[in-house]
PQR file with spaces between the fields and no chain letter, atoms N, CA, C, O and H, PARSE charges and radii, in Angstrom:
ATOM       1  N    UNK     1     -29.801   -0.639   67.637 -0.4000 1.5000
ATOM       2  CA   UNK     1     -31.144    0.003   67.427 -0.0000 2.0000
ATOM       3  C    UNK     1     -31.528   -0.451   65.972  0.5500 1.7000
ATOM       4  O    UNK     1     -30.636   -0.573   65.133 -0.5500 1.4000
ATOM       5  N    UNK     2     -32.830   -0.702   65.664 -0.4000 1.5000
ATOM       6  CA   UNK     2     -33.327   -0.934   64.428 -0.0000 2.0000
ATOM       7  C    UNK     2     -33.971    0.300   63.745  0.5500 1.7000
ATOM       8  O    UNK     2     -34.928    0.929   64.195 -0.5500 1.4000
ATOM       9  H    UNK     2     -33.555   -0.603   66.346  0.4000 1.0000
ATOM      10  N    UNK     3     -33.274    0.567   62.540 -0.4000 1.5000
ATOM      11  CA   UNK     3     -34.016    1.710   61.797 -0.0000 2.0000
ATOM      12  C    UNK     3     -34.914    1.019   60.850  0.5500 1.7000
ATOM      13  O    UNK     3     -34.454    0.194   60.060 -0.5500 1.4000
ATOM      14  H    UNK     3     -32.496    0.056   62.174  0.4000 1.0000
ATOM      15  N    UNK     4     -36.268    1.334   60.891 -0.4000 1.5000
ATOM      16  CA   UNK     4     -37.250    0.723   60.073 -0.0000 2.0000
ATOM      17  C    UNK     4     -37.138    1.277   58.562  0.5500 1.7000
ATOM      18  O    UNK     4     -36.846    2.451   58.335 -0.5500 1.4000
ATOM      19  H    UNK     4     -36.642    2.004   61.532  0.4000 1.0000
ATOM      20  N    UNK     5     -37.368    0.433   57.657 -0.4000 1.5000
ATOM      21  CA   UNK     5     -37.340    0.698   56.344 -0.0000 2.0000
ATOM      22  C    UNK     5     -38.731    0.367   55.674  0.5500 1.7000
ATOM      23  O    UNK     5     -39.161   -0.786   55.732 -0.5500 1.4000
ATOM      24  H    UNK     5     -37.606   -0.520   57.841  0.4000 1.0000
ATOM      25  N    UNK     6     -39.336    1.222   55.131 -0.4000 1.5000
ATOM      26  CA   UNK     6     -40.619    0.940   54.560 -0.0000 2.0000
ATOM      27  C    UNK     6     -40.617    0.791   53.013  0.5500 1.7000
ATOM      28  O    UNK     6     -40.309    1.632   52.169 -0.5500 1.4000
ATOM      29  H    UNK     6     -38.987    2.158   55.084  0.4000 1.0000
ATOM      30  N    UNK     7     -41.017   -0.427   52.861 -0.4000 1.5000
ATOM      31  CA   UNK     7     -41.216   -0.951   51.349 -0.0000 2.0000
ATOM      32  C    UNK     7     -39.996   -0.808   50.534  0.5500 1.7000
ATOM      33  O    UNK     7     -40.095   -0.564   49.332 -0.5500 1.4000
ATOM      34  H    UNK     7     -41.267   -1.111   53.547  0.4000 1.0000
ATOM      35  N    UNK     8     -38.798   -0.949   51.136 -0.4000 1.5000
ATOM      36  CA   UNK     8     -37.665   -0.684   50.467 -0.0000 2.0000
ATOM      37  C    UNK     8     -37.560    0.629   49.711  0.5500 1.7000
ATOM      38  O    UNK     8     -36.992    0.653   48.619 -0.5500 1.4000
ATOM      39  H    UNK     8     -38.717   -1.146   52.113  0.4000 1.0000
ATOM      40  N    UNK     9     -38.060    1.668   50.224 -0.4000 1.5000
ATOM      41  CA   UNK     9     -38.078    3.039   49.583 -0.0000 2.0000
ATOM      42  C    UNK     9     -37.648    4.117   50.524  0.5500 1.7000
ATOM      43  O    UNK     9     -36.924    5.033   50.133 -0.5500 1.4000
ATOM      44  H    UNK     9     -38.521    1.649   51.111  0.4000 1.0000
ATOM      45  N    UNK    10     -38.128    4.020   51.904 -0.4000 1.5000
ATOM      46  CA   UNK    10     -37.881    5.114   52.775 -0.0000 2.0000
ATOM      47  C    UNK    10     -37.381    4.660   54.146  0.5500 1.7000
ATOM      48  O    UNK    10     -37.903    3.678   54.675 -0.5500 1.4000
ATOM      49  H    UNK    10     -38.716    3.276   52.221  0.4000 1.0000
ATOM      50  N    UNK    11     -36.361    5.353   54.765 -0.4000 1.5000
ATOM      51  CA   UNK    11     -35.787    5.124   55.903 -0.0000 2.0000
ATOM      52  C    UNK    11     -36.542    5.924   56.903  0.5500 1.7000
ATOM      53  O    UNK    11     -36.636    7.137   56.718 -0.5500 1.4000
ATOM      54  H    UNK    11     -35.937    6.151   54.336  0.4000 1.0000
ATOM      55  N    UNK    12     -37.052    5.409   57.873 -0.4000 1.5000
ATOM      56  CA   UNK    12     -37.876    6.072   58.942 -0.0000 2.0000
ATOM      57  C    UNK    12     -37.079    6.144   60.421  0.5500 1.7000
ATOM      58  O    UNK    12     -36.739    5.147   61.059 -0.5500 1.4000
ATOM      59  H    UNK    12     -36.976    4.424   58.024  0.4000 1.0000
ATOM      60  N    UNK    13     -36.885    7.355   60.774 -0.4000 1.5000
ATOM      61  CA   UNK    13     -36.403    7.519   62.199 -0.0000 2.0000
ATOM      62  C    UNK    13     -37.305    8.108   63.053  0.5500 1.7000
ATOM      63  O    UNK    13     -37.717    9.250   62.852 -0.5500 1.4000
ATOM      64  H    UNK    13     -37.161    8.164   60.256  0.4000 1.0000
ATOM      65  N    UNK    14     -37.722    7.294   64.180 -0.4000 1.5000
ATOM      66  CA   UNK    14     -38.751    7.663   65.139 -0.0000 2.0000
ATOM      67  C    UNK    14     -38.069    8.344   66.407  0.5500 1.7000
ATOM      68  O    UNK    14     -37.046    7.855   66.885 -0.5500 1.4000
ATOM      69  H    UNK    14     -37.387    6.366   64.343  0.4000 1.0000
ATOM      70  N    UNK    15     -38.585    9.333   66.868 -0.4000 1.5000
ATOM      71  CA   UNK    15     -38.150   10.083   68.118 -0.0000 2.0000
ATOM      72  C    UNK    15     -39.307   10.474   68.851  0.5500 1.7000
ATOM      73  O    UNK    15     -40.379   10.714   68.294 -0.5500 1.4000
ATOM      74  H    UNK    15     -39.416    9.730   66.479  0.4000 1.0000
ATOM      75  N    UNK    16     -39.116   10.553   70.178 -0.4000 1.5000
ATOM      76  CA   UNK    16     -39.997   11.040   71.239 -0.0000 2.0000
ATOM      77  C    UNK    16     -39.287   12.029   72.093  0.5500 1.7000
ATOM      78  O    UNK    16     -38.980   11.790   73.261 -0.5500 1.4000
ATOM      79  H    UNK    16     -38.245   10.358   70.631  0.4000 1.0000
ATOM      80  N    UNK    17     -39.035   13.142   71.481 -0.4000 1.5000
ATOM      81  CA   UNK    17     -38.326   14.264   72.231 -0.0000 2.0000
ATOM      82  C    UNK    17     -39.320   15.635   72.187  0.5500 1.7000
ATOM      83  O    UNK    17     -40.192   15.763   71.327 -0.5500 1.4000
ATOM      84  H    UNK    17     -39.285   13.336   70.532  0.4000 1.0000
ATOM      85  N    UNK    18     -39.095   16.507   73.100 -0.4000 1.5000
ATOM      86  CA   UNK    18     -40.016   17.667   73.081 -0.0000 2.0000
ATOM      87  C    UNK    18     -39.940   18.515   71.807  0.5500 1.7000
ATOM      88  O    UNK    18     -40.928   19.101   71.362 -0.5500 1.4000
ATOM      89  H    UNK    18     -38.387   16.403   73.799  0.4000 1.0000
ATOM      90  N    UNK    19     -38.681   18.560   71.218 -0.4000 1.5000
ATOM      91  CA   UNK    19     -38.561   19.148   70.029 -0.0000 2.0000
ATOM      92  C    UNK    19     -37.428   18.755   69.213  0.5500 1.7000
ATOM      93  O    UNK    19     -36.322   18.685   69.747 -0.5500 1.4000
ATOM      94  H    UNK    19     -37.879   18.085   71.580  0.4000 1.0000
ATOM      95  N    UNK    20     -37.589   18.460   67.843 -0.4000 1.5000
ATOM      96  CA   UNK    20     -36.526   18.034   66.958 -0.0000 2.0000
ATOM      97  C    UNK    20     -35.436   19.137   66.929  0.5500 1.7000
ATOM      98  O    UNK    20     -35.740   20.328   66.865 -0.5500 1.4000
ATOM      99  H    UNK    20     -38.489   18.517   67.409  0.4000 1.0000
ATOM     100  N    UNK    21     -34.161   18.699   66.979 -0.4000 1.5000
ATOM     101  CA   UNK    21     -32.958   19.626   66.929 -0.0000 2.0000
ATOM     102  C    UNK    21     -32.175   19.042   65.708  0.5500 1.7000
ATOM     103  O    UNK    21     -32.414   17.983   65.128 -0.5500 1.4000
ATOM     104  H    UNK    21     -33.914   17.731   67.031  0.4000 1.0000
ATOM     105  N    UNK    22     -31.204   19.938   65.442 -0.4000 1.5000
ATOM     106  CA   UNK    22     -30.289   19.819   64.337 -0.0000 2.0000
ATOM     107  C    UNK    22     -29.545   18.433   64.359  0.5500 1.7000
ATOM     108  O    UNK    22     -29.230   17.842   63.326 -0.5500 1.4000
ATOM     109  H    UNK    22     -31.010   20.798   65.913  0.4000 1.0000
ATOM     110  N    UNK    23     -29.293   17.969   65.621 -0.4000 1.5000
ATOM     111  CA   UNK    23     -28.640   16.737   65.684 -0.0000 2.0000
ATOM     112  C    UNK    23     -29.510   15.435   65.337  0.5500 1.7000
ATOM     113  O    UNK    23     -28.988   14.376   64.990 -0.5500 1.4000
ATOM     114  H    UNK    23     -29.549   18.449   66.460  0.4000 1.0000
ATOM     115  N    UNK    24     -30.801   15.615   65.460 -0.4000 1.5000
ATOM     116  CA   UNK    24     -31.751   14.718   65.102 -0.0000 2.0000
ATOM     117  C    UNK    24     -31.913   14.671   63.680  0.5500 1.7000
ATOM     118  O    UNK    24     -32.000   13.544   63.193 -0.5500 1.4000
ATOM     119  H    UNK    24     -31.225   16.475   65.742  0.4000 1.0000
ATOM     120  N    UNK    25     -31.972   15.694   62.885 -0.4000 1.5000
ATOM     121  CA   UNK    25     -32.018   15.788   61.585 -0.0000 2.0000
ATOM     122  C    UNK    25     -30.719   15.354   60.948  0.5500 1.7000
ATOM     123  O    UNK    25     -30.793   14.810   59.846 -0.5500 1.4000
ATOM     124  H    UNK    25     -31.901   16.609   63.281  0.4000 1.0000
ATOM     125  N    UNK    26     -29.515   15.534   61.519 -0.4000 1.5000
ATOM     126  CA   UNK    26     -28.338   14.914   60.986 -0.0000 2.0000
ATOM     127  C    UNK    26     -28.311   13.513   60.992  0.5500 1.7000
ATOM     128  O    UNK    26     -27.875   12.887   60.026 -0.5500 1.4000
ATOM     129  H    UNK    26     -29.455   15.976   62.414  0.4000 1.0000
ATOM     130  N    UNK    27     -28.806   12.888   62.154 -0.4000 1.5000
ATOM     131  CA   UNK    27     -28.852   11.440   62.344 -0.0000 2.0000
ATOM     132  C    UNK    27     -29.790   10.825   61.278  0.5500 1.7000
ATOM     133  O    UNK    27     -29.453    9.784   60.715 -0.5500 1.4000
ATOM     134  H    UNK    27     -29.160   13.396   62.939  0.4000 1.0000
ATOM     135  N    UNK    28     -30.947   11.436   60.988 -0.4000 1.5000
ATOM     136  CA   UNK    28     -31.770   10.876   60.115 -0.0000 2.0000
ATOM     137  C    UNK    28     -31.311   10.856   58.724  0.5500 1.7000
ATOM     138  O    UNK    28     -31.565    9.919   57.967 -0.5500 1.4000
ATOM     139  H    UNK    28     -31.221   12.282   61.445  0.4000 1.0000
ATOM     140  N    UNK    29     -30.542   12.030   58.342 -0.4000 1.5000
ATOM     141  CA   UNK    29     -29.983   12.255   57.007 -0.0000 2.0000
ATOM     142  C    UNK    29     -28.668   11.156   56.926  0.5500 1.7000
ATOM     143  O    UNK    29     -28.382   10.640   55.846 -0.5500 1.4000
ATOM     144  H    UNK    29     -30.335   12.791   58.956  0.4000 1.0000
ATOM     145  N    UNK    30     -28.060   10.914   57.908 -0.4000 1.5000
ATOM     146  CA   UNK    30     -26.945    9.984   57.912 -0.0000 2.0000
ATOM     147  C    UNK    30     -27.405    8.597   57.719  0.5500 1.7000
ATOM     148  O    UNK    30     -26.735    7.816   57.044 -0.5500 1.4000
ATOM     149  H    UNK    30     -28.292   11.333   58.785  0.4000 1.0000
ATOM     150  N    UNK    31     -28.564    8.234   58.301 -0.4000 1.5000
ATOM     151  CA   UNK    31     -29.287    6.858   58.108 -0.0000 2.0000
ATOM     152  C    UNK    31     -29.539    6.780   56.583  0.5500 1.7000
ATOM     153  O    UNK    31     -29.203    5.812   55.901 -0.5500 1.4000
ATOM     154  H    UNK    31     -29.109    8.869   58.850  0.4000 1.0000
ATOM     155  N    UNK    32     -30.186    7.931   56.091 -0.4000 1.5000
ATOM     156  CA   UNK    32     -30.629    7.911   54.551 -0.0000 2.0000
ATOM     157  C    UNK    32     -29.481    7.600   53.776  0.5500 1.7000
ATOM     158  O    UNK    32     -29.541    6.734   52.903 -0.5500 1.4000
ATOM     159  H    UNK    32     -30.459    8.717   56.645  0.4000 1.0000
ATOM     160  N    UNK    33     -28.376    8.272   54.033 -0.4000 1.5000
ATOM     161  CA   UNK    33     -27.105    8.191   53.042 -0.0000 2.0000
ATOM     162  C    UNK    33     -26.411    6.846   53.380  0.5500 1.7000
ATOM     163  O    UNK    33     -25.883    6.249   52.443 -0.5500 1.4000
ATOM     164  H    UNK    33     -28.328    8.975   54.742  0.4000 1.0000
ATOM     165  N    UNK    34     -26.363    6.351   54.526 -0.4000 1.5000
ATOM     166  CA   UNK    34     -25.754    5.188   54.919 -0.0000 2.0000
ATOM     167  C    UNK    34     -26.486    3.955   54.212  0.5500 1.7000
ATOM     168  O    UNK    34     -25.795    3.104   53.653 -0.5500 1.4000
ATOM     169  H    UNK    34     -26.792    6.836   55.288  0.4000 1.0000
ATOM     170  N    UNK    35     -27.735    3.864   54.231 -0.4000 1.5000
ATOM     171  CA   UNK    35     -28.547    2.783   53.622 -0.0000 2.0000
ATOM     172  C    UNK    35     -28.832    3.070   52.228  0.5500 1.7000
ATOM     173  O    UNK    35     -29.505    2.256   51.596 -0.5500 1.4000
ATOM     174  H    UNK    35     -28.296    4.556   54.686  0.4000 1.0000
ATOM     175  N    UNK    36     -28.382    4.179   51.641 -0.4000 1.5000
ATOM     176  CA   UNK    36     -28.466    4.529   50.246 -0.0000 2.0000
ATOM     177  C    UNK    36     -29.894    4.472   49.714  0.5500 1.7000
ATOM     178  O    UNK    36     -30.231    3.716   48.803 -0.5500 1.4000
ATOM     179  H    UNK    36     -27.835    4.840   52.155  0.4000 1.0000
ATOM     180  N    UNK    37     -30.712    5.319   50.341 -0.4000 1.5000
ATOM     181  CA   UNK    37     -32.081    5.464   49.971 -0.0000 2.0000
ATOM     182  C    UNK    37     -32.331    6.902   49.577  0.5500 1.7000
ATOM     183  O    UNK    37     -31.722    7.813   50.139 -0.5500 1.4000
ATOM     184  H    UNK    37     -30.439    5.933   51.081  0.4000 1.0000
ATOM     185  N    UNK    38     -33.266    7.134   48.568 -0.4000 1.5000
ATOM     186  CA   UNK    38     -33.325    8.444   48.117 -0.0000 2.0000
ATOM     187  C    UNK    38     -33.988    9.407   49.095  0.5500 1.7000
ATOM     188  O    UNK    38     -33.746   10.614   49.075 -0.5500 1.4000
ATOM     189  H    UNK    38     -33.761    6.395   48.112  0.4000 1.0000
ATOM     190  N    UNK    39     -34.867    8.811   49.989 -0.4000 1.5000
ATOM     191  CA   UNK    39     -35.569    9.751   51.064 -0.0000 2.0000
ATOM     192  C    UNK    39     -35.505    9.007   52.331  0.5500 1.7000
ATOM     193  O    UNK    39     -35.364    7.795   52.494 -0.5500 1.4000
ATOM     194  H    UNK    39     -35.064    7.831   50.006  0.4000 1.0000
ATOM     195  N    UNK    40     -35.639    9.980   53.227 -0.4000 1.5000
ATOM     196  CA   UNK    40     -35.921    9.359   54.700 -0.0000 2.0000
ATOM     197  C    UNK    40     -36.979   10.184   55.411  0.5500 1.7000
ATOM     198  O    UNK    40     -37.278   11.290   54.961 -0.5500 1.4000
ATOM     199  H    UNK    40     -35.754   10.964   53.094  0.4000 1.0000
ATOM     200  N    UNK    41     -37.510    9.739   56.410 -0.4000 1.5000
ATOM     201  CA   UNK    41     -38.596   10.556   57.213 -0.0000 2.0000
ATOM     202  C    UNK    41     -38.262   10.336   58.757  0.5500 1.7000
ATOM     203  O    UNK    41     -38.071    9.298   59.392 -0.5500 1.4000
ATOM     204  H    UNK    41     -37.267    8.840   56.775  0.4000 1.0000
ATOM     205  N    UNK    42     -38.257   11.699   59.146 -0.4000 1.5000
ATOM     206  CA   UNK    42     -37.983   11.692   60.726 -0.0000 2.0000
ATOM     207  C    UNK    42     -39.362   12.241   61.284  0.5500 1.7000
ATOM     208  O    UNK    42     -39.987   13.211   60.855 -0.5500 1.4000
ATOM     209  H    UNK    42     -38.412   12.542   58.630  0.4000 1.0000
ATOM     210  N    UNK    43     -39.686   11.428   62.306 -0.4000 1.5000
ATOM     211  CA   UNK    43     -41.088   11.564   62.909 -0.0000 2.0000
ATOM     212  C    UNK    43     -40.899   11.626   64.314  0.5500 1.7000
ATOM     213  O    UNK    43     -40.382   10.665   64.884 -0.5500 1.4000
ATOM     214  H    UNK    43     -39.179   10.640   62.655  0.4000 1.0000
ATOM     215  N    UNK    44     -41.323   12.833   65.069 -0.4000 1.5000
ATOM     216  CA   UNK    44     -41.394   12.863   66.442 -0.0000 2.0000
ATOM     217  C    UNK    44     -42.597   13.042   67.140  0.5500 1.7000
ATOM     218  O    UNK    44     -43.368   13.986   66.965 -0.5500 1.4000
ATOM     219  H    UNK    44     -41.743   13.613   64.605  0.4000 1.0000
ATOM     220  N    UNK    45     -42.765   12.008   68.028 -0.4000 1.5000
ATOM     221  CA   UNK    45     -43.950   11.766   68.796 -0.0000 2.0000
ATOM     222  C    UNK    45     -44.030   12.334   70.099  0.5500 1.7000
ATOM     223  O    UNK    45     -45.033   12.176   70.794 -0.5500 1.4000
ATOM     224  H    UNK    45     -42.139   11.241   68.170  0.4000 1.0000
ATOM     225  N    UNK    46     -42.856   13.105   70.545 -0.4000 1.5000
ATOM     226  CA   UNK    46     -42.783   13.593   71.999 -0.0000 2.0000
ATOM     227  C    UNK    46     -43.147   15.022   72.161  0.5500 1.7000
ATOM     228  O    UNK    46     -43.138   15.459   73.312 -0.5500 1.4000
ATOM     229  H    UNK    46     -42.041   13.233   69.980  0.4000 1.0000
ATOM     230  N    UNK    47     -43.470   15.828   71.178 -0.4000 1.5000
ATOM     231  CA   UNK    47     -44.063   17.062   71.262 -0.0000 2.0000
ATOM     232  C    UNK    47     -45.367   17.194   71.599  0.5500 1.7000
ATOM     233  O    UNK    47     -46.015   16.193   71.902 -0.5500 1.4000
ATOM     234  H    UNK    47     -43.477   15.473   70.243  0.4000 1.0000
ATOM     235  N    UNK    48     -45.959   18.507   71.591 -0.4000 1.5000
ATOM     236  CA   UNK    48     -47.480   18.802   71.810 -0.0000 2.0000
ATOM     237  C    UNK    48     -48.158   18.324   70.653  0.5500 1.7000
ATOM     238  O    UNK    48     -49.296   17.867   70.766 -0.5500 1.4000
ATOM     239  H    UNK    48     -45.432   19.321   71.345  0.4000 1.0000
ATOM     240  N    UNK    49     -47.523   18.386   69.443 -0.4000 1.5000
ATOM     241  CA   UNK    49     -48.174   17.713   68.106 -0.0000 2.0000
ATOM     242  C    UNK    49     -47.149   17.085   67.454  0.5500 1.7000
ATOM     243  O    UNK    49     -45.938   17.225   67.627 -0.5500 1.4000
ATOM     244  H    UNK    49     -46.599   18.757   69.351  0.4000 1.0000
ATOM     245  N    UNK    50     -47.807   16.299   66.601 -0.4000 1.5000
ATOM     246  CA   UNK    50     -46.730   15.395   65.764 -0.0000 2.0000
ATOM     247  C    UNK    50     -45.760   16.483   64.960  0.5500 1.7000
ATOM     248  O    UNK    50     -46.122   17.613   64.632 -0.5500 1.4000
ATOM     249  H    UNK    50     -48.791   16.186   66.460  0.4000 1.0000
ATOM     250  N    UNK    51     -44.699   16.012   64.760 -0.4000 1.5000
ATOM     251  CA   UNK    51     -43.622   16.874   64.126 -0.0000 2.0000
ATOM     252  C    UNK    51     -42.911   15.790   63.118  0.5500 1.7000
ATOM     253  O    UNK    51     -42.545   14.679   63.502 -0.5500 1.4000
ATOM     254  H    UNK    51     -44.405   15.094   65.026  0.4000 1.0000
ATOM     255  N    UNK    52     -42.774   16.248   61.838 -0.4000 1.5000
ATOM     256  CA   UNK    52     -42.155   15.391   60.841 -0.0000 2.0000
ATOM     257  C    UNK    52     -41.292   16.180   59.846  0.5500 1.7000
ATOM     258  O    UNK    52     -41.541   17.357   59.586 -0.5500 1.4000
ATOM     259  H    UNK    52     -43.072   17.151   61.526  0.4000 1.0000
ATOM     260  N    UNK    53     -40.289   15.516   59.306 -0.4000 1.5000
ATOM     261  CA   UNK    53     -39.396   16.249   58.235 -0.0000 2.0000
ATOM     262  C    UNK    53     -39.168   15.238   57.363  0.5500 1.7000
ATOM     263  O    UNK    53     -38.968   14.102   57.793 -0.5500 1.4000
ATOM     264  H    UNK    53     -40.086   14.559   59.518  0.4000 1.0000
ATOM     265  N    UNK    54     -39.166   15.536   55.923 -0.4000 1.5000
ATOM     266  CA   UNK    54     -38.788   14.752   54.826 -0.0000 2.0000
ATOM     267  C    UNK    54     -37.354   14.915   54.668  0.5500 1.7000
ATOM     268  O    UNK    54     -36.947   16.074   54.753 -0.5500 1.4000
ATOM     269  H    UNK    54     -39.328   16.459   55.574  0.4000 1.0000
ATOM     270  N    UNK    55     -36.464   13.954   54.447 -0.4000 1.5000
ATOM     271  CA   UNK    55     -35.038   14.092   54.328 -0.0000 2.0000
ATOM     272  C    UNK    55     -34.796   13.587   52.909  0.5500 1.7000
ATOM     273  O    UNK    55     -35.446   12.676   52.397 -0.5500 1.4000
ATOM     274  H    UNK    55     -36.795   13.013   54.378  0.4000 1.0000
ATOM     275  N    UNK    56     -33.870   14.211   52.354 -0.4000 1.5000
ATOM     276  CA   UNK    56     -33.372   13.748   51.060 -0.0000 2.0000
ATOM     277  C    UNK    56     -31.828   13.349   50.933  0.5500 1.7000
ATOM     278  O    UNK    56     -30.974   14.000   51.535 -0.5500 1.4000
ATOM     279  H    UNK    56     -33.341   14.951   52.770  0.4000 1.0000
ATOM     280  N    UNK    57     -31.523   12.321   50.174 -0.4000 1.5000
ATOM     281  CA   UNK    57     -30.078   11.969   50.173 -0.0000 2.0000
ATOM     282  C    UNK    57     -29.455   12.682   49.039  0.5500 1.7000
ATOM     283  O    UNK    57     -29.838   12.451   47.892 -0.5500 1.4000
ATOM     284  H    UNK    57     -32.217   11.792   49.684  0.4000 1.0000
ATOM     285  N    UNK    58     -28.451   13.595   49.308 -0.4000 1.5000
ATOM     286  CA   UNK    58     -27.933   14.124   48.079 -0.0000 2.0000
ATOM     287  C    UNK    58     -27.027   13.224   47.259  0.5500 1.7000
ATOM     288  O    UNK    58     -26.694   13.553   46.121 -0.5500 1.4000
ATOM     289  H    UNK    58     -28.140   13.782   50.240  0.4000 1.0000
ATOM     290  N    UNK    59     -26.605   12.039   47.849 -0.4000 1.5000
ATOM     291  CA   UNK    59     -25.555   11.261   47.397 -0.0000 2.0000
ATOM     292  C    UNK    59     -26.313    9.992   46.554  0.5500 1.7000
ATOM     293  O    UNK    59     -25.668    9.064   46.066 -0.5500 1.4000
ATOM     294  H    UNK    59     -26.875   11.772   48.774  0.4000 1.0000
ATOM     295  N    UNK    60     -27.603   10.095   46.476 -0.4000 1.5000
ATOM     296  CA   UNK    60     -28.278    8.923   45.805 -0.0000 2.0000
ATOM     297  C    UNK    60     -28.165    8.919   44.443  0.5500 1.7000
ATOM     298  O    UNK    60     -28.298    9.942   43.772 -0.5500 1.4000
ATOM     299  H    UNK    60     -28.127   10.849   46.872  0.4000 1.0000
ATOM     300  N    UNK    61     -27.928    7.839   43.986 -0.4000 1.5000
ATOM     301  CA   UNK    61     -27.804    7.728   42.321 -0.0000 2.0000
ATOM     302  C    UNK    61     -29.102    7.564   41.655  0.5500 1.7000
ATOM     303  O    UNK    61     -29.160    7.469   40.429 -0.5500 1.4000
ATOM     304  H    UNK    61     -27.819    7.008   44.532  0.4000 1.0000
């Protein structure tokens, strides 16, 4: 699976589920930490309305 990176600044995780759950948040945060980016964005297109979460990397230098 390809994890999009926008302008070498933000990791973007796209989902199409009814509702975001803690596991989705953990996965997005793990990608942000693994790629060593300060921020990540989790976007869900599967619900009744667009749902998004801004994620922060606590280990970023």
